LOZA-746227 format. One record per residue (C-alpha): residue number from 0; residue in three letters; x, y, z. Coordinates in Angstrom, 1 decimal. Layout:
# LOZA-746227
NUM;Ala;X;Y;Z $
...
This chain:
# LOZA-746227
0;Met;46.7;176.2;112.9 $
1;Leu;47.0;176.6;116.5 $
2;Asp;49.2;174.7;118.7 $
3;Ser;46.4;172.7;120.3 $
4;Glu;44.8;171.5;116.8 $
5;Thr;48.1;169.9;116.0 $
6;Ser;47.4;165.9;114.8 $
7;Pro;48.8;163.6;117.2 $
8;Ser;51.0;162.4;114.4 $
9;Glu;52.9;165.5;114.5 $
10;Asn;53.6;165.6;118.3 $
11;Ala;55.3;161.8;118.3 $
12;Pro;58.4;161.5;118.2 $
13;Ala;60.2;160.7;115.1 $
14;Ser;61.0;156.9;116.0 $
15;Asp;58.5;154.6;116.5 $
16;Asn;60.3;152.4;119.0 $
17;Pro;59.2;153.2;122.1 $
18;Gln;62.5;152.0;124.0 $
19;Gln;64.6;154.8;121.7 $
20;Val;61.9;157.5;122.7 $
21;Gln;62.6;156.3;126.5 $
22;Ser;66.3;156.2;126.4 $
23;Ala;66.2;159.5;124.7 $
24;Ala;64.3;161.1;127.6 $
25;Ile;67.0;159.8;130.0 $
26;Ala;70.0;161.8;130.5 $
27;Pro;73.5;160.1;129.8 $
28;Pro;75.2;159.7;133.2 $
29;Val;78.0;162.2;134.7 $
30;Ala;81.4;160.6;135.5 $
31;Pro;82.3;162.1;139.1 $
32;Thr;85.1;164.4;138.6 $
33;Asn;88.0;164.7;141.0 $
34;Gln;86.6;167.4;142.9 $
35;Glu;83.6;165.1;143.8 $
36;Asn;86.1;162.8;145.2 $
37;Ser;88.1;165.6;146.6 $
38;Leu;91.0;164.5;144.9 $
39;Pro;94.0;166.7;143.2 $
40;Pro;94.2;165.9;139.6 $
41;Ser;97.8;164.8;140.0 $
42;Glu;96.6;162.0;141.8 $
43;Ala;94.2;160.7;139.1 $
44;Val;94.9;157.5;138.1 $
45;Pro;94.2;156.7;134.3 $
46;Tyr;92.0;153.7;133.1 $
47;Ser;93.8;150.4;132.4 $
48;Gly;91.4;147.8;133.1 $
49;Lys;89.2;145.7;130.9 $
50;Arg;86.1;146.6;131.8 $
51;Gln;84.2;149.2;130.0 $
52;Ala;82.1;149.8;133.0 $
53;Phe;84.7;151.7;134.9 $
54;Arg;86.3;153.5;132.1 $
55;Gly;85.6;157.2;133.5 $
56;Ile;85.8;156.1;137.2 $
57;Gly;88.8;157.1;139.3 $
58;Arg;90.4;154.4;140.8 $
59;Gln;91.3;156.2;144.3 $
60;Leu;88.9;155.4;147.3 $
61;Thr;88.0;157.5;150.1 $
62;Glu;87.5;156.6;153.6 $
63;Thr;83.8;156.2;153.1 $
64;Asp;84.1;154.4;149.8 $
65;Leu;85.9;151.7;151.7 $
66;Ala;83.4;151.5;154.8 $
67;Ser;80.8;150.1;152.2 $
68;Pro;80.3;146.4;152.4 $
69;Gly;79.5;146.8;148.6 $
70;Val;82.8;147.7;147.9 $
71;Gln;84.6;145.8;150.4 $
72;Lys;82.8;143.0;148.5 $
73;Met;83.9;143.8;145.1 $
74;Leu;87.5;144.4;146.4 $
75;Leu;87.7;141.1;148.1 $
76;Glu;86.1;139.4;144.7 $
77;Glu;88.9;141.1;142.6 $
78;Leu;91.7;140.0;145.0 $
79;Arg;90.2;136.4;144.7 $
80;Leu;90.4;136.8;141.0 $
81;Val;93.7;137.8;141.1 $
82;Asp;95.0;135.2;143.3 $
83;Asp;93.5;132.4;141.1 $
84;Lys;95.4;134.2;138.3 $
85;Cys;98.4;134.3;140.0 $
86;Glu;98.6;130.4;141.2 $
87;Glu;97.6;129.7;137.1 $
88;Leu;100.5;131.8;136.1 $
89;Glu;102.8;130.2;139.0 $
90;Ser;102.0;126.7;137.5 $
91;Phe;102.9;127.8;133.9 $
92;Cys;106.5;129.3;135.1 $
93;Arg;106.9;126.1;136.8 $
94;Leu;106.0;124.1;133.5 $
95;Phe;108.1;126.5;131.5 $
96;His;111.2;126.0;133.4 $
97;Glu;110.6;122.3;133.3 $
98;Val;110.7;122.5;129.5 $
99;Asp;113.4;124.9;129.1 $
100;Lys;115.3;122.4;131.0 $
101;Lys;114.7;119.4;128.8 $
102;Ala;115.1;121.9;125.7 $
103;Ala;118.4;122.9;126.9 $
104;Val;119.7;118.8;127.6 $
105;Leu;118.2;118.3;124.2 $
106;Glu;120.2;121.1;122.5 $
107;Glu;123.4;119.8;124.1 $
108;Lys;122.5;116.3;122.9 $
109;Leu;121.8;117.4;119.4 $
110;Lys;125.2;119.5;119.1 $
111;Lys;126.8;116.3;120.0 $
112;Gln;124.9;114.4;117.4 $
113;Asn;125.7;117.0;114.8 $
114;Ala;129.3;116.9;115.5 $
115;Phe;129.3;113.3;115.5 $
116;Glu;127.7;113.4;112.2 $
117;Asn;130.2;115.9;110.5 $
118;Leu;133.2;113.5;111.9 $
119;Tyr;131.7;110.6;110.1 $
120;Thr;131.2;112.8;106.9 $
121;Val;134.5;114.4;107.0 $
122;Ser;136.3;110.7;108.1 $
123;Phe;134.4;108.9;105.4 $
124;Gly;134.8;111.3;102.6 $
125;Leu;138.6;111.9;103.2 $
126;Gly;138.9;107.6;103.5 $
127;Cys;136.9;107.2;100.0 $
128;Ala;139.4;110.0;98.4 $
129;Ile;142.4;108.4;99.8 $
130;Ile;141.3;105.2;98.3 $
131;Gly;140.9;106.8;95.1 $
132;Leu;144.5;108.3;95.2 $
133;Ala;145.9;104.8;95.7 $
134;Pro;146.5;104.0;92.1 $
135;Phe;148.2;107.0;91.4 $
136;Tyr;150.9;106.1;94.0 $
137;Trp;150.9;102.3;93.0 $
138;Ser;154.4;101.5;91.8 $
139;Asp;156.2;98.3;92.2 $
140;Lys;159.4;100.0;93.9 $
141;Ser;157.7;101.6;96.8 $
142;Asn;155.0;100.7;99.1 $
143;Ala;153.3;104.2;99.0 $
144;Gly;150.3;103.1;97.2 $
145;Gln;149.9;100.2;99.1 $
146;Met;150.0;102.5;102.4 $
147;Thr;148.0;104.9;100.8 $
148;Leu;145.2;102.2;100.3 $
149;Gly;145.3;101.1;103.8 $
150;Val;145.1;104.7;105.5 $
151;Gly;141.7;105.1;103.2 $
152;Leu;140.5;101.8;104.3 $
153;Ile;141.1;102.6;107.8 $
154;Leu;139.3;105.8;107.8 $
155;Ala;136.4;104.8;105.5 $
156;Ile;135.9;101.2;107.6 $
157;Gly;136.3;103.3;110.9 $
158;Ala;134.0;106.1;110.4 $
159;Phe;131.4;103.3;108.8 $
160;Val;132.1;101.3;112.3 $
161;Ala;131.6;104.1;114.4 $
162;Lys;128.2;105.1;112.9 $
163;Ala;127.1;101.5;113.1 $
164;Ala;127.9;101.6;117.1 $
165;Lys;126.6;104.7;117.8 $
166;Arg;123.0;103.6;116.4 $
């Protein structure tokens, strides 16, 4: 069979989708090199942004690039966005410091409260233990049992009154 006699289906691309055929005919864009921008390789800045469209583009701008009104508008828009983000972060910073101060004050109050709770627990427990020991020291000849009972009661009742007054 001659080349001119081939059927139309044989000349057609493998895909029936016209967009795929059209995109296959278009060559991929070539990223500018440092030679095109007249920059030495040591001055090339690596990509660090989030925008995929700017991934292959060097970040240095020449005087001719800066003279373009489109570039100037893009830079001004980026500056505005960065300023807005900076103001937002400054408000978060102020809010953080306010909350940090409140947290520090509350931590100190909590330390004082914990110390008081520990003192109450020890005083009340020790007072009750001394009251429990009073019968061992109770005798007709000495006042040791009565003094032991008195000290235990003072500790236990004092701890209870201090706790009630604290609330």
